[in-house]
N, C-alpha and C positions, 0 to 999 in steps of 0.2 A: 524438340523431340529427342527422346533418348535420355532425358534427365531423370534422375531418381532422387527421392527425398527420404531423409530419415531424421528423427528427432532424438535429441539427447536430453535426458532428465537429470539435472545436476551434473553428474559425470558418467552416467550409464545410458547406453543406447536403449531406447524403448523398443520392445519387441511387441508391437501392437497386434500382430497376427494372432497372438495367443490371448489377447485381451479383448473381451467383448464390449468394454466401455469406451475404448479409444480406437480411432480410425485416422489414418493418414491418406489423404487424397493424392494419388500419384499423378493426377492431372494438374493440381494446383499447389501441392505441397502443404495444404492446410491440415492442421491437427485438430481433430474434434474429440472432445471429452464429454461423455454423458455422465450426469450425476457426480459432480466433483466431490471428492472425499478429502478429509484432512490430510491423508498421506499423498495426495496429488500436489500439495503445496511445495513449491521449489522453483528452480530455474529451468526453462525449456529453451533449447537452442536448435535451430533448424540447420541441417547440413545438406547441401545440394551437390550431387555428383554428376559429372558428364563423363561417362565411361569412354566415349569416343575420343575426347580430348585428354583423358586420363587426368582430370582435374576435379578438385572438390573445393567448396567454399563454405564457410560457416557464418551464419548470421549472429547478431548480438543476442545474449541471453535475455529471455523475456520472463519476468517473475510472475508466478501465479500465487495469489493470496486469497484467503477466504475472509469474507466480511462477517463479523459477529453481530452486527446491528440489524441484520435482516433487510437492509436497504439495498435495492438493486442498483447497479451502476448504469452508465449510459448505454452499455451494450446488453441490456436486459434481453433475455430470450423472448422471441415472439412466436407464438404457436400459430401455425398456418394449417387450417383444416379445410379440406375441400371434399366433403362428403356429398354424394348425390342426394337429391330430395328423397328418392326411393331407390332401394336396392333390392333387386329380385334375385333369388337364388333357389336352385332345386334342393329339395330336402336331402340332407346328407352331404351336400357339397361344401366346399370351403370358400369363404369370401375374405379378401384382404382389403382393409381400409388403411390408407397411409396418413400419418400425421407428422409434421416436421416442426422442430424447434430451431429457430434461427437466432444466432447471436454470436458474440465473440467473448 
């Protein structure tokens, strides 16, 4: 408890709060990137801070590359859809159906 996570892209801290494609889970420290673009290619390093102990540690850089052959790797995203058989909604109301892509 009390740990905070941040990610460094090459040499710059990612400010994901301003970025709708990227998200850092403060529960796990995982970095999620939706729709990877060519400018996302580079090295990502996770930094974990324990403010109570006034200590930080950095993990090793993890390179992100794009494949040009169209072949998915072993961590290919898997789409999980759990829509109900029937959805009832009042006219004029909003309905939200969630879909998740899982992968690394």
